N, C-alpha and C positions, 0 to 999 in steps of 0.2 A: 371242662375239666376232667381230670385222669384220674381213672380208678388207680387206687393205689394197692394196697394188700387186702386181702378178703372181710377184716376186722375193721378196714372204714368204707367198706361199700352198704353200708346201712343209709338207709337216707339224712336220719339224724347229723351222720357226718361228713353228708356230701352237701348238705346244706349248710352246715358249718364252715366248709370249706369253698363256698360260693360267696356268703357273704363276708368271711375274712377278707379274701381279694376283692370283693365290691362290696367295701360297710356303708356306701351311699346309695345304693341303688334300692330305689325300694318296689321294685318286682320281686327281687329275689328275696328277699323281706316277706312281703304276701303270701307267695311261694312256701316258704318256711311256715308261714303263720297257718296258713289254708291246711296245709300239713298235721300241722302239733293239733290244730281245732278236731282234725279227727281222732287225733290217740287220745288227749285228754285236755278239759277247757283250763286246769294252772297250763299246762305247758306251753300251751296258745297266750296266754296271759303275760308268761315271763318273754316270751319272744315278742311280742310289740312292745315290753317294756323296755328291754334293749335297744329298740330301735327309733320308737316315737320320739323322744327328746333331743335326737342328734339330725332327724329325718324332719325337715318340715312341710313334707310331699301332700296333696289333697288328697289324690289318689292311695300314701299309706291310710292318712288318716281315715277317708270315706271306708277303705275293708277295715277297720280297726271298728268303726262303730258300727259297722255291720254284725260285725263277732259281738260288740256287747248287746245288740239288740237280740240276737236269736239265745244266747247261753247266760246272759248276764243278770243279775236284778234291777226291777224298775231306777232305785238310787242308784246304781252303780251308773248305768245306761244315760241318766241327766246329768250326772259329774261329768260323763266323757262328752256329752256336748258342750256343756258351758267351758270345759277346759279345750276341748276342739274352736268353738269360736275366740276365745281370748287367745290363745297361738294365731289361728291363721281365720278369723274373723275378716281382718282387712285383706284379703284373696279375693279378687275377683271372681273366680271360679267355687268361691265357698257359698253360693248360696242355695245351694240344697242342704248344705249343713245349719246353713238359717233358718230353712224352709222346718227344716225337720223339729230343730229345736223349738220353734217359735208353735210349732204344734203339740209339741209334748209339755209345755207351759201355760201352755193358754186351757187347753185338758184339765191340769194342774190349779189355775185362777177358775174356770168354772166351774170344777168340783166344789171348791171352796165358796164359791158364790152362792150354789144350789144348796149348798149344805146351812147356808147364814140366811138365804131369800129362798125358801119352796118356792116361789112364784117367779123367780128371776126370768126365767123363761119366757113367763108371759111377758111380763114388762121390760120382754126387749134387754135387757143385764146380759146377758151371755155373748161370749163371741161368738163367731164361726169358726168352726171344725174344722179338719184334714183328716182322710185316714191315718188312723195309728200307724205310726210307721214303726213302731214293735213287731203287732199285728200281720202288719206286713211282709217283715221278713222272716217272721215265724210261720209264715204259710209255707215256705217251704222246705222245711228243717225234717232232715230224714228220720226214720223212726229211731234210728241211735241215735242222732241226738236229741228226739223227741221225749226222747227216755229220759236220757239224764236230766231235763229241767223238771218232768212232770211232778206231779207234789211236793217242790222245794220251794223257796225264796222267788229261786229265779224265773219260776213260773206262772208267779204272782200280778196280774197286772189290773189288778180289779179298782174301782172308785176309791172304797178306800184304804189301797198300798198307795193311791196319786193323792189324799189326804196327807197321809203320814209322810212322803217325800217333801210335799210342801211345805210341812211344819219344819221338818229337817233343815230344807234348803230356804225357810225365810221368806216364800213367792208371796210377794201382795201386791200391793198395787203400782207403790213404786219402783217396785221388781219389774214387773212387766213393762212400766214405761219407760223402765231404763234401757231394757230387753228390744223392745220395737224400737225403739229411737236410736238404738245402735244398729238394729240391723237395716231401716230405712235407711240411715246415711251412709252406707258403706257402697261401695260399686258392685254389683254383681248383678245378677238376672232377675232374680227373687226381691227386689228393695222396693220396686214399684208394686207388688202383691201384699207384701209387707204393709208398706205404705196405708193399704186400704183398712188393713188388720189395726193398725197403730188410731186409725181415724174413727175406725167403729168402736173401739175401744175408748178413748177421750169421750165418744158423743152419748158414749154407754150410763155414763155417768149422768145424764141428767143435769148439769149446769154447762150449757149453751154459749157465755162468754169465759168462761174458763178454757171451753177445749177449743174454742176458738183464738181465744190468745195462746197456746201452747200450740197448737198446730201454724197458726201463724209462724209462730216463732224459731219452729222447727222445716217451715218447708222449703227453706231456702240448701240447707247442706242437703235433703233429699232431693232436689233438681240437682244441684251440683251431683253428689252423687250418678245422677241419669245422665248425664252428660260426660262424666270422664269415665263411666263403665262405657257406653259409644265407642269413647275412643279408645280406649284399653281392645276391647272387642280387634278393632284392624290394628293396632298395633302387634299384639298377640296371634293375629294369625297365621297359622301355618307353624307355632313356637312348640316341638315336641317336649312337652315338661317328663316326659316317661325316659329321656336319653341318660342313659350315667358317663360322667367324668372320665373318661381315658387321657390319656397322656399324648401330646401331639406330635406327629407325626409326619413327614412327607405325603403319605395316602389322604391321611385324614385332616390336613389342616385346613381346607378351603372349606369343609364343612364345619370343622369345628369353628372358626374366623365368622361362619354365616350365622351360625346359631349365635356365638357369642353378642351380633352385632342385635341381635333382635333381642337380648335382653339388655343389651346399654340401653338402648332405644327406648323399653318398657321403664328400667329405672330412672333414664332421665327426665320421663315425663312424667313419674312420679315424684321427682325430687320439685319441680315447679310449681309441687304442693295445691293439684286442682281442685281436690277438697277442701282449701282454708284452715286447713284443721293448724291445732294448737302445736310445738314445737316438739312437746313430746307426744306427742300422737305422730305424728308427722315420721317422727325418727325412729316409732317404732315399725312402723310402716314400711318403709324405703328397708331399714334394716332385715324386715322377714323377707325383702324382694332379692334382696343379697345373696342371705342364705339359701333361697332354693334356685337364684341362679348357681351359686356356687355346686349345686348336685349335678349339673350340666358342664361346667364350665372352669372348674376347680381348679386345672391346667395353666389358665391363663393369669400372667401376673399381673397384667392391665387392672384384673376382676377384682383382686387382695389390695392392690394397691388405691384403688376407688374407693374398697370397703373401708380400707385405714381412714381415710381422707374424711369419709361422712362420718366415723363417729367422731372422729376428731373433733370437726363441724359440731357438734353434740356433745361438746365438753367431754366424752368417753375416750378419753386416752388412755388408762387401763385397758378397756375393752377392744382399744386400737392392738394396742400390743400382742393383746391374745390371740385377736385376729390373724397377724403375720408368724405365728410364731406360730399356730394354727397350718396356717399355709404351708409353710418350709419343714415342718414335722409330718406331715399324712401325705403331703401335693409336692411339693416342689422344693427337696432339700438340699437342691443344687445350682438352686438359682440365685445365684451373685446380687441382684438386684436385689431384690427382696432380705436378703442375708444383709446387706450393706444399709438398706434402709434400716432395719432393725437396730442395727449396732449404732447407728445414730441417732435414733429413737430414744436408746437408753440413754448417751450421752446428754440427749439436749433433756430428759424427761423432766429436770430439775436443774435450776438456779441459784447460789452456782450449787456443782453437785455438792451431796454428802460423801463421807468415805465411803459408804457402804454400796451406793450408787454407782460410782467411781471403779470398783472392782469390778461390780457386775456388767459395766459398759470395756472395761478393759478386757473382762473374762470372756467376755462373747467377740471379741475383735479377736484372740488369741485362740477361741474357738472356732474362726472363720480360716483361721491363718492353718490351721490343723485338719480341717475336712475339708480345705478347697482343693480341687484337683491340680496337676502340678506343672507348670507354675502357672501361678495367679497373682503377676505382678500388682493387678490393680487394688486385689484385697489387700497385699504390703503396704502399698501406698496411701491407703486411707488408716492404716492404722499406724504408720509414721506421722502422718496429719495428727490423727488424736495424739499421739505422744507428746506431740509439739503444742497443740492447743493445751493439754490439761499440766504438764509436765516441765514444758520450755524449752531451751536450746539445748541445752546437756545434754537431758537425758534423749533430747535429737538424736542426737550424735552419736550419743553412746548404744543405742535401739539400731540407727542405723549400720552401723561397723558390725553388732553383733550378728544382725539378720542376714549383711554381705558376707561373710563370714559363713552360715550355715543354715541360709535356708531358701527352700529350694524355690521362691518366689522371688527372689532377687533377681535381673534383669536387668537389663538397659535401659529400660525406660524408669525405676529406681534407683538407678545413677542419677537420670538426668530431673526428673522430681527433687533428691534433695541438693543438686545443684542451683535451682534454680529458685527452691527453699532461702538458701544461702542467700542468694542476690536479694531476691524480693524482701524477704521477712527479717533478714538479717543485716541487711544492707554492706554485706560479705564477696565485695567482687573474687580477692584473692581465694578463700575458701571453694567459691565456684567452680573457678577453673580449676584447682585443684582435683574437685572429685570427679568435673569432666574427661580430667589426663587418667585419676583412677579406672573408670569406666574404657577406656580407650584402651589402656593397657589390659584390663581384663576382657576383654571381647573382641579387640585389633579389630583384623579385616572382614569379622564375621557378622559386625553390625553395622552398615555404613549409615545404620539411621540416628545412629546416637552419634558421628562424627558432621554430619547436615545439622542436627539439635547445637554440637557444639557451635559450629560454624555460625548461624543464626545467633546465639547467646553472642558471639564476640564481634558482630557485626550491629545488635542490638547497644553496646555499650561503646561501640565507633572505636575497637579495633580491629581497625582494616589489615594492618600488617599481620596479624596474628592470624587473620582469618585464611588471609593467603597464602600464606605458610603452611596452612594446616591441608587447601584444597588441594595445593602444587606436591606436596608427599605422598594425600591418599591417590591423586591423579598417578603420579609416577610410578609409585608399589604396585601398585593395581594395572599398569603399563606394562611392568618390568615380567609381572607373572601372567599375561596376555603374551606376551611376545613369547615367550618357554613355550606355551600352550602351540600357539599355531603353528612353532616349528617343532615340535612332537607330534602336530595334526591332531591335536583333542583342542576340547572346546570346553567353555564353562560360561554356560549362558547368566549365569546369575554375577559372575565376576566382571562378562559385557556390562551389565544392566548397570551396577554399581559405578562402572567406571565412566558411560554415560551419564548416568545420572550424578555425581562428581564434578565430572567437564560441563555439563549444563549450568550447574551452579557456578562454580568459577567463570564462565563466561558471561554470565547474568552481571556477577560482582564487578567483573572489570567493565562492561559495557555500561553502567548506570552509573556506577560510583568512581571507575577510574578515570585514569585525561585521556588526553587522545590516541597516546601512541601503546597504552595497557592492555588491547585486545591481542597487537602484532605482533608484541614482548611477551603474552600467555603461549601466540599460536608459536613463535618462534622457540621456545622455551620446550613445548610440550617436544616440535620436530629434532631441536641438537636433543634432549634427551633421550627420545626415540632412537634417533640413531647411534649413539652412542651402547645404548640396550644391544642392539644389534650386533656392533664391533664385538660388546664383551660376549655375547654368544657366539666368537670365532667364524661369521658370517664372511664369505668375499666380500672386493668394493663393490664388483659388477651385484651382487645380489643383495647389495644392503638396497631400502627404498625409504623415498625422502620423507613420507610422511604414514602414517597410523591408515589413511585411508587407503592409500593403494596396496598396505598390508593386508586389506580384509578387515579391520577396524573401525568401519566408518559409523556413524550416525542414520538413522533412517530422518525422512523429513520431517514426523511429531518430534521428534528429538531435538530436531532444529527449531521447532517451533518453540518447546520447553523451553531454550537456550533465549528467546527475544519475551519469555512470559516477564511478567513486573504483578506481583501478587495477582489477582483473577483476571489479569487482561494476558491476553495470547492471540497471536495472532494463527489462520487457520487458511491453508490453500485451497484455491480454488477446487482443488482438482482430488481434496481429502472429501472423505467421506463423511456425513455424518454424525456416526458411529463410531470411537474410536477400535483399531485392530484389537484384534489380541494380545500384539508385545508390545502396541504403545499403551493400551490401557493399564497394563502391569508399570510401567513407565513413568504413567504420568502422575503427578503428586494430587495433582485435581480429582482426581476418577473414584467415582464414590463406591463404597464396599456392596460388593451385590447379597442382595438379598434372597434366602434361598426360599424355594414355597413352603418347605417346613419350616418351623421355629429352630434357630441355630441354638447351640449350647450355650447357658450363658456366659461360658467362659473361655473366652481365646486366648491359649498362651503364643506368646512370640513362636516363630517358626524361621527359620534360615530360607527357608519359600518363599514366603511373603514381598509382596510387594514392596519397594521401596519408598518412603514417603516422608516427603519436606513439610512439615507441620506447619508450617509458617504460611508456603504457600497452602494448604489443605486449609486453615483457618480462614483464607482471605480470602478464598474459593465460595467457603461455608457461608462465610458471613457475608458477601456477595451475594449470595442464593439467596440469601434468607433477607436481607436487609435491602440490599439494593436494587434498583431499576433492571430489567433486563433488560441486555443490549447484544446484540447481533457483532458476529465479526466475522466479515468475509475478505481476505486478505489483507486489510488491515481493521482495527478498532477505532473507528470513528466514532465521538459521542456527538450528540448531537441537543445543544439544549433547547430543553424542554419545561412549562412552564410549570410551576407545582400546584397541583390541583389542588391541594390539602388545603390553600390557604384562595382558594376563589371562593366568590359569591356566588345566592341564588342566581340564574340570570333574571333578571327583571325589566322586560321590553318598555323602552320609552312610551310615555303618554302621549296623544296627540287627541288634535280635535275633532270631531266625528258632526256633531250638532250643535244645536244649541238648545237651551230649556227654552221651552216652550209658555209666555208670560200674558195672560190675559190682558186686554186694555180694551177699554168701553168705546173709543174712536173707531171712524170707518178706516180702513185701507187708503193708502194714499192714490189721491188723482190718478189718470192716465197718464198726466204730463208726468208727475211725479215717478209714476211706476218706471217709466221708460227712458229716465234718467240712468244715467251707469250705476251697478248696484254700489251700497256702501261695504267697505271692508274696513275690518278690525285687529285692530296691532295683535300680532300674534295666530291670528284666526283668519287659516285662509278661505277662500273664495270657493263654494261650493256650488254650480247651478242648482241641484236639487232644493237646496236650502229657499224657502220662501222668504220673500223680503221681509224685514221687521216692520210692526206698525208705525206708521208715524205719531207725532206728538197732535194731540186732540188742539181740534182750533180753540183761542180762549179757553174761558176760562181757569180755574187754581191750574191745570194740567199744564200749561204756558210754561208754566216756572220752572219745568224742570228741564234741567242744562239733560246736553247728550250722553254725559259719563253716567249717568243713572238711567235710559233708556236702553243701555248696551248691554243685551241679554248676559246673564253668566252663561261660560261656553261648558259644556260636559267633555270633560276627557273619559277616555275608554284605551284601552291596549290598542296594541296594530293588530293582534291575535286576533281578535275579537271583529275591529274593522276589516280583516280578511275577511272573518264567517259571514258577515253581515254581507261583505260586498258581494260577495258571489250567489247570495239567498235571491228566490226570486221576485220580481220586480211586480205580479200582480197583487192586488189590493187583496189584505186580506178578509175570510169570510170565516163567520163561526167565530167560534170563543178563541181567543189568545191560548197560542200554545205555552205550556210550562217552559222556563227556562233552565232549569235545573235539569230539568227530566232530559229536555234536548242534550246540553255540552254532556248527561251521561252516555245518551246514545250516540255522540258522535266520535266518546270515546272509549268508546266499547268497540264500534262496527267499524269495518273498512269502506270508506266513502270512495266510491269512482271520480276518477280525475274530473274537472271541470274544464273543455273549452275554453279556455281565453286567452285570445291573443293581444298582440303587442302590451303584457300586464305590468312589463316592467317600467313604460312610458308614463304610465298616471300614478297619480300620487294615493295613497291611501285611503283619501277621507275624500275623496272627488271621483273614486274608484266607481266608473259605472257601467253597465254589459250592456250592449244594443240586443233590446228586446228580441227583437225578430233573427238577427242570425244565432243569437242562445239558444233560444226556444228551439231553432231549427236542429243545432247538432246534438242538443239534446234530444227531442222525437228520433233524433237519428240513432242513437246509445238505446232509446228506450227507458229513458230516464223519466220522463214524465209524460200527462198524458193532455189532448186538448180541454179547454174549459169548457164546463157543461153552460149550453146559452139560459137564462133568463135566471132571476132573483133564485133560483136553487141551484143556483152554481158549484162549485166547491166547497162539500159542508164543513171543512175544519183542515186546520195545517198539516196531520198526518193524513187525511183522506189518503184513501190507494186504490179504491174501486168500488163503483155504487154497490150499495146493499139493500135488503128492503128497508131497514130499518131508517138509511139514509133516506132510502124514497120517502118513506114515510115523513120522515124528518121536512123533504124539500115542498111536499105538498103543504103539507099544514102550514107552512111558512110562507106560498102561493096563496091560500085560501085566507089568509091572515092583511095579506097586502092586499087581494083584492078589497074584502071588509072596509080595510083605512081609506083605502080609492073611495069608495062609496060611498063613506060616510062624508067626507069630502065637499063629494060634489052636492052632497045633501045640503051639509053647511054652507 
């Protein structure tokens, strides 16, 4: 801050200039209040009163509460804490405020309880208390400040004063219960400590049934608050709350956008309602976050747009309007997006508009025209659209005529808009053409983009003859000027760009919509006119060149490619770089606008040095970028038919037969002769050598009446992906407990399984796949994937066994002892 005259060098004057320049910087207000506190308590209170309402900062409110604890009476301190938790109690940093506030009200409650029941301490009716925050704050007072409160009401913090304050604030059991429930259900670091205090409160009442019911009812809110606080801690890590909002520049743009992204992630998390609050409470909680984010990111347009949308979603349209007005008044007065949004909101505030609302909306549009930088054609276009919507075609045309004569915002874009409105809204093709012609007469050769827009309009209404006439006239007029410049050894890059731009448009029109000889006639017309122009300049016959290319007016390769463009399709020469050159980027209609590191001004008026843009081609390119598939083009655009994946169903592998369900039969297996016969097969069930033969029908008895169909086991259908898994599993007999299939599949999905060497796997069927044990195990041992089986009954102790351990050894020894005992028992029997 620069120091002015001698009178302005006082601390108060310096602080006033600081807070005037940075009205939402909490640090400046805190320093101002600290200085004022040393001068007089009333002066410090006045400073805080000016800033507390407009700055929802935990840092500022903590400083204010410290001031209150040091110099204000107990009742004022308690009211200040109550106001702080009402305003900032939902902030995840508000734990210290809640803790100190509950300490004060618990002392009030205990004092009241002891007065009503002197034996409350013995009976366990009192609540555990922390150190009195007022006493802690006053221990560090200087002698000057201590003398200021000695013998006065502000210095009284006796139990009698606590009783008086409790009666004044109506602190009772319900007051304490509501306070504890609010404090413990808010996401902050002290929620667990306050929940313990709430449990003590309910249990101290001597009604276990009611206390359990209330605690069980409120417990889910406390758990959600704890979980939300952990998530907020990670989201807010590295977030600096003390940064003051500053205008965006190229130097601070990256840092500011990083800060804004941090705030936006926190806001979006809170908008998901992790605490499952009611709509009113959620609205207040997220609104506070937007207000706090604005302290650091007030110059981000997106923040105010999101804030207004959030207020709209909560049926707070008036507050949303005030939010936008505040943003424009204090931070972004020249932001065209917010100003147009505010005008639009005033227009749609009610339907139909009342006369007063209509007048207010029109005044907003006119104010926008008066205060916008000149020229701002988009402001005029939106105003004309408003007039047409609200007043009709007659007033729309009258307003355009008036603004075209007097308004500095009327550029060629306004003429194009009015012409398209005449055609699309009123269906008047003749009036649209007249408006285009008026614009061409006014701007002439200065705005070739208007001529391109007119030609696009003529093509859209199928008037190709007029389109050819306009193109030929535009090319020839610029070719004439170019010839004079070349003879005079002058150069006008803008003129050459415009001529090449219109020539590309002309050749595209003839190539795609003309007949076989159209392009030849077009080239002959250009060359004849070119020779005539040289003759008119008085050149000798020997000096006359045949084509503009020989005269130095040739097109680059990128311009030739543009001549073959159709909508978003454009060929690309094999040697062309992936990134367009500087010259071609200016002439390419599909070139996207460059995004500067710093935010560009909201208003970008037309400039004669801007690159020529074919709006029709640009719209096609943008539509293809956003909606169409990405198709590369090298040499030519080659489109390959691709399936519509959005209509595909999820892959479900075909089911095949792995095995047959086992069925219990009381009869014995077939005889040796029967077993040596060829095995039976069933329709649709392939033969598997691993599958045991089905049991034969019992001899005699009722079982002999069963038919073959009744004895065919039901096949088990298993997907082939599981067949693959089962086929490569070890074939050794399973010992120990059976594996948990769900756990097995989970492990297989999360662990990279090494490749299994399986030779000639493709010639086996899925259901008959069988690994040769010796070869498989040898290969696996070579790769270190399996170990040799342990001998005896105490072999591999389970499916997931890895290596012998002391526990497995003990288990195997126990199994061996049991086996020996069983064998001895059998021998004795």
